[in-house]
C-alpha positions in Angstrom: 34.4 5.1 6.5 37.1 2.7 5.3 40.8 2.3 5.2 43.4 1.6 7.9 43.5 3.5 11.1 46.3 6.1 10.9 49.2 5.7 13.2 48.8 9.4 14.1 45.8 8.4 16.2 48.3 7.6 19.0 49.3 11.3 19.1 45.8 12.2 20.4 46.9 11.6 23.9 43.8 13.3 25.6 41.3 11.0 23.9 38.8 9.5 26.3 36.3 7.9 23.9 36.8 6.3 20.5 33.6 5.0 18.8 34.1 3.8 15.2 31.6 1.0 15.1 29.8 0.1 11.9 32.4 1.1 9.4 34.7 -0.7 7.0 38.0 0.0 8.6 40.5 -2.9 8.0 44.0 -4.0 8.7 46.1 -4.7 11.7 45.8 -2.4 14.7 49.4 -2.7 15.7 50.3 0.4 13.8 48.5 2.4 16.4 50.4 2.8 19.8 47.4 2.8 22.2 49.7 3.0 25.2 50.0 6.8 24.5 46.3 7.1 25.1 46.5 6.9 28.9 43.2 8.7 29.4 41.2 6.3 27.1 38.1 5.0 28.8 35.8 3.7 26.0 36.9 2.0 22.8 34.3 0.6 20.4 35.4 -0.9 17.1 32.5 -3.2 16.6 31.4 -4.2 13.0 34.6 -3.4 11.1 37.1 -5.6 9.3 40.1 -5.5 11.5 42.4 -8.5 11.5 45.3 -10.0 13.4 45.6 -10.1 17.2 44.5 -7.5 19.8 47.4 -5.1 19.9 49.7 -5.4 23.0 49.8 -1.6 23.4 46.1 -1.7 24.3 46.8 -3.5 27.5 48.6 -0.4 28.8 45.3 1.6 28.8 44.8 1.2 32.5 41.8 3.6 32.6 39.8 1.6 30.0 36.4 0.7 31.3 34.6 -0.4 28.1 36.1 -2.4 25.2 34.2 -3.7 22.2 36.0 -5.4 19.3 33.1 -7.6 18.3 32.3 -8.6 14.7 35.8 -8.2 13.3 38.4 -10.8 12.2 40.6 -11.0 15.3 42.1 -14.4 16.1 44.4 -16.2 18.5 44.3 -16.7 22.2 43.7 -14.0 24.8 46.9 -12.5 26.0 47.6 -12.8 29.7 48.1 -9.0 29.6 44.4 -8.5 29.0 44.0 -9.2 32.7 46.0 -6.0 33.3 42.9 -4.0 32.5 41.7 -3.9 36.1 39.2 -1.0 35.5 37.4 -2.9 32.7 33.7 -3.3 33.3 32.3 -4.0 29.8 34.0 -6.4 27.4 32.6 -7.6 24.1 34.7 -9.7 21.8 31.8 -11.6 20.2 32.0 -12.9 16.6 35.7 -13.2 15.9 37.9 -16.2 15.7 39.4 -16.4 19.2 40.5 -19.8 20.5 41.1 -21.5 23.9 38.1 -20.5 26.0 39.6 -22.1 29.1 42.6 -19.7 28.8 40.3 -16.8 28.1 38.3 -17.3 31.3 41.5 -17.8 33.4 42.9 -14.5 31.9 39.8 -12.5 32.5 39.1 -13.6 36.1 41.5 -11.1 37.4 39.4 -8.3 35.9 37.5 -7.9 39.1 35.2 -5.1 37.9 33.7 -6.8 34.9 29.9 -6.6 34.9 29.3 -7.5 31.2 31.3 -10.2 29.4 30.2 -11.1 25.8 32.6 -13.7 24.2 30.2 -15.8 22.1 30.7 -16.9 18.5 34.3 -17.8 19.1 36.1 -20.9 20.4 34.3 -23.1 17.8 34.0 -26.8 18.7 35.9 -26.5 22.0 34.9 -28.0 25.3 33.0 -26.0 27.9 35.5 -25.3 30.8 34.6 -27.2 33.9 37.7 -26.2 35.8 36.7 -25.2 39.4 39.7 -22.9 39.5 37.7 -20.5 37.4 36.7 -18.0 40.0 36.5 -14.2 40.3 33.8 -12.6 38.2 32.1 -11.7 41.5 30.5 -8.5 39.9 29.4 -10.1 36.6 25.8 -9.4 35.6 25.7 -10.3 31.9 27.5 -13.3 30.4 27.3 -14.7 26.9 29.1 -17.8 25.8 26.6 -18.5 23.0 27.0 -19.8 19.5 30.4 -21.5 20.2 29.4 -25.1 19.6 30.9 -25.9 23.0 30.6 -29.5 24.2 30.1 -30.7 27.8 27.7 -29.8 30.5 26.6 -26.5 32.1 29.6 -26.0 34.4 29.3 -25.7 38.2 31.6 -22.7 38.4 28.7 -20.6 37.0 26.9 -21.2 40.4 29.5 -18.8 42.0 28.3 -15.8 39.9 25.8 -14.6 42.5 25.2 -11.2 40.8 24.4 -12.8 37.4 21.3 -11.4 35.8 21.5 -12.6 32.2 23.0 -15.9 31.0 23.2 -16.8 27.3 24.4 -20.3 26.4 22.4 -20.9 23.3 23.7 -22.7 20.1 26.2 -24.9 21.8 26.4 -28.7 22.1 25.8 -28.9 25.8 24.4 -32.2 27.2 23.1 -33.4 30.5 20.5 -31.7 32.6 20.0 -28.2 33.9 21.8 -28.4 37.3 19.7 -28.0 40.5 21.9 -25.1 41.7 20.3 -22.9 39.1 17.9 -21.6 41.7 20.8 -20.2 43.8 21.3 -17.4 41.2 18.8 -15.2 42.9 19.2 -12.2 40.5 18.9 -14.2 37.3 16.0 -13.1 35.0 17.2 -14.1 31.5 18.2 -17.6 30.7 18.7 -18.8 27.2 20.0 -22.4 26.7 18.2 -23.1 23.5 19.7 -25.1 20.6 21.7 -27.5 22.7 21.1 -31.2 23.6 20.0 -30.9 27.2 17.9 -33.7 28.5 15.6 -34.7 31.4 12.5 -33.1 32.7 12.3 -29.3 33.1 13.6 -28.9 36.6 11.4 -27.6 39.4 14.4 -25.4 40.5 13.9 -23.2 37.4 10.4 -22.5 38.7 12.0 -21.1 41.9 14.1 -18.3 40.4 13.2 -15.3 42.5 13.4 -12.7 39.7 11.2 -14.7 37.4 8.6 -15.1 40.1 8.7 -11.4 40.9 7.2 -8.7 38.7 9.8 -6.3 40.1 13.4 -5.7 39.2 16.2 -6.5 41.6 17.6 -3.8 43.8 20.4 -2.1 42.0 19.8 -4.0 38.8 18.8 -1.0 36.8 22.4 -0.1 35.8 23.4 1.9 32.8 25.6 -0.1 30.5 28.8 1.6 29.4 28.0 0.5 25.8 24.6 -0.6 24.6 24.0 -4.4 24.1 22.6 -5.2 20.7 19.7 -7.6 20.5 19.5 -7.1 16.8 21.0 -4.5 14.4 18.0 -2.3 15.1 17.4 -3.1 18.7 19.7 -2.3 21.6 19.3 -1.7 25.3 21.3 0.6 27.6 20.2 -0.7 31.0 20.3 -4.2 32.4 16.7 -4.3 33.3 15.6 -3.2 29.8 16.1 -6.8 28.6 12.7 -8.5 29.2 12.5 -11.4 31.6 12.8 -14.6 29.5 13.3 -18.3 29.7 14.3 -20.0 26.5 14.7 -23.8 26.6 13.7 -24.4 23.0 15.4 -26.9 20.7 16.7 -29.4 23.2 15.6 -32.9 24.3 13.6 -32.1 27.4 10.9 -34.6 28.2 8.0 -35.0 30.6 5.2 -32.6 31.3 5.4 -28.8 31.5 5.6 -28.3 35.3 2.5 -26.9 37.0 4.9 -24.6 38.9 5.4 -22.6 35.6 2.5 -20.5 36.8 4.8 -19.1 39.6 6.9 -17.2 37.1 4.7 -14.1 37.0 7.5 -11.9 35.9 8.1 -13.8 32.6 7.8 -11.8 29.4 8.8 -14.6 27.0 8.7 -18.4 27.4 10.0 -20.8 24.7 9.7 -24.6 25.2 9.5 -25.4 21.5 11.2 -28.4 19.7 11.5 -30.7 22.7 9.8 -33.9 23.7 7.3 -32.5 26.1 3.9 -34.3 26.6 0.7 -34.0 28.5 -1.7 -31.0 28.8 -0.7 -27.4 28.8 -1.1 -26.6 32.5 -3.9 -24.2 33.5 -1.4 -22.4 35.7 0.3 -21.0 32.6 -2.7 -18.6 32.5 -1.3 -16.9 35.6 1.6 -15.4 33.6 -0.1 -12.0 33.1 3.0 -10.3 31.8 3.6 -12.9 29.1 4.0 -11.5 25.6 5.5 -14.4 23.7 4.7 -18.1 24.2 6.1 -20.9 22.0 5.1 -24.5 22.8 5.4 -25.7 19.2 6.9 -29.0 18.0 6.3 -31.2 21.1 3.9 -34.0 21.9 1.4 -31.9 23.9 -2.2 -33.1 24.2 -5.6 -31.8 25.5 -7.1 -28.4 24.7 -5.7 -24.9 24.7 -6.6 -23.4 28.2 -9.4 -21.0 27.5 -8.1 -18.6 30.2 -5.1 -17.8 27.9 -7.6 -15.3 26.4 -7.0 -13.2 29.5 -3.3 -12.6 28.8 -3.8 -9.2 27.3 -0.1 -8.6 26.4 0.3 -12.0 24.6 1.2 -10.9 21.1 3.1 -14.0 19.8 1.7 -17.5 20.3 2.7 -20.8 18.7 1.4 -24.3 19.5 1.8 -25.8 16.1 2.9 -29.4 15.5 1.6 -31.1 18.7 -1.4 -33.4 19.3 -3.8 -30.8 20.6 -7.5 -31.0 20.2 -10.7 -29.1 20.7 -11.7 -25.5 19.9 -9.2 -22.6 19.5 -10.2 -19.8 21.9 -11.6 -16.8 20.0 -11.4 -14.0 22.6 -8.6 -11.7 23.7 -5.5 -11.8 21.6 -6.4 -15.1 19.9 -8.2 -13.2 17.1 -4.8 -11.7 16.1 -2.7 -14.9 15.8 -2.1 -16.3 12.3 -3.5 -19.8 11.5 0.1 -21.1 11.3 0.2 -20.8 15.1 -2.1 -23.8 15.2 -1.1 -26.0 12.2 -0.1 -29.6 12.8 -2.9 -30.4 15.3 -5.4 -32.4 13.2 -7.9 -32.7 16.0 -8.0 -29.0 16.7 -10.8 -26.9 15.3 -11.7 -23.2 14.9 -12.5 -20.4 12.5 -8.8 -20.0 11.5 -8.5 -23.7 10.5 -10.1 -25.8 7.9 -11.8 -27.8 10.6 -14.6 -25.7 12.1 -15.9 -26.6 15.5 -19.4 -28.2 15.9 -21.7 -26.2 18.2 -21.0 -26.9 21.9 -23.4 -27.2 24.7 -23.0 -24.2 27.1 -21.0 -25.1 30.2 -19.1 -28.0 28.6 -15.5 -27.2 29.4 -12.9 -29.9 29.1 -9.3 -30.2 30.2 -7.9 -33.2 31.9 -4.4 -34.5 32.4 -2.4 -37.2 30.8 1.0 -38.3 30.4 6.1 -40.2 27.6 9.6 -39.2 27.7 12.3 -39.1 25.4 14.4 -31.3 18.7 15.9 -28.8 15.8 15.7 -25.2 14.5 16.5 -21.9 16.1 13.9 -19.6 17.6 13.4 -15.9 17.4 10.7 -14.4 19.8 8.6 -11.3 19.4 7.8 -9.3 22.4 7.3 -5.9 23.8 10.0 -4.1 25.7 9.9 -2.0 28.8 11.4 1.3 27.8 11.9 4.4 29.9 9.0 5.6 32.0 5.8 3.7 31.5 5.4 0.7 29.2 5.7 0.6 25.4 4.7 -2.6 23.7 6.4 -2.5 20.4 6.7 -5.6 18.3 10.4 -6.3 18.1 12.3 -9.4 17.0 14.8 -10.8 19.5 17.5 -12.2 17.2 20.6 -14.0 18.4 23.0 -11.2 17.8 25.0 -9.8 20.8 27.7 -7.3 20.3 
């Protein structure tokens, strides 16, 4: 459908839900008086061509619990009246042209009931707010401030969000290290800080996140989302625990060895450490991650052999260790017979049937893997994995792209 929204929409005073996503509606929304829609609870205008500012009349919809205006052409700063929507639980304004992220976070902190806040792909080139007066958000479970090119460090005020389960900060210009308070977010099971300029060694505190160590979901975490969150145009999830447990540190400037403690993260479904400056052997402990479905260690300075026990990760469906300095034979059992040869390119001392270099015959019982050790990244990453859906487990190959609506 296309055209402008008719002003007569405001006469439908009993409307509770308006979902017009994925159309070609355009124009300014100020011709509709939303204040007449006092019963309105859900409004979804995602993926249209609306322009201008969010209409002031919308801030009188006191019963609104879910608002999605993502992927339109809205601009300007958030009105202070947006904080009047005290019932709001789900807010997505992703992929517009909003400005002043500090003001936005100050305005929204009075929306005490917010559980999902998606404001990425806005605020281009601004600084990440470090203002300690940013508080509230005590019920927030999902937060995306991704793809904003924000400069600065990972701010300390995030440590106050004790109910946070999913945090997306990818595709910014963040510097510094991952702060040690990260392990205080006891419910966090999704962390994506890829495509930034973070430095230092991978902190041990990341290996202490309770929900990544556990194969269970947090009590009360299986909550139905008021509107589905889109991982890609064809993939959406309706419950918070449908998003797989993942840790994405790819495309940064991390250095040092992969911590042995990575083997503690038995709940992990996807792990991306690609495009960093990591060195040393792939730790044997990584073979303990029996739920792992995607593992990307490509474009580092890793040495040694691929741990043979990775063959035992029966759900591993996407593996990439290309462009390192690995050596020795490629395992042939388990899922390794399904991986393309491109997963191993750029390791001239590696051998195997999928490569030009075939391995010489090896004496039975000869099984290498020692430990060595440098310090000191570009390209975005998309990870394939299976998703837990409904009752039981369905391992479909799906692409996790960087689209949140």
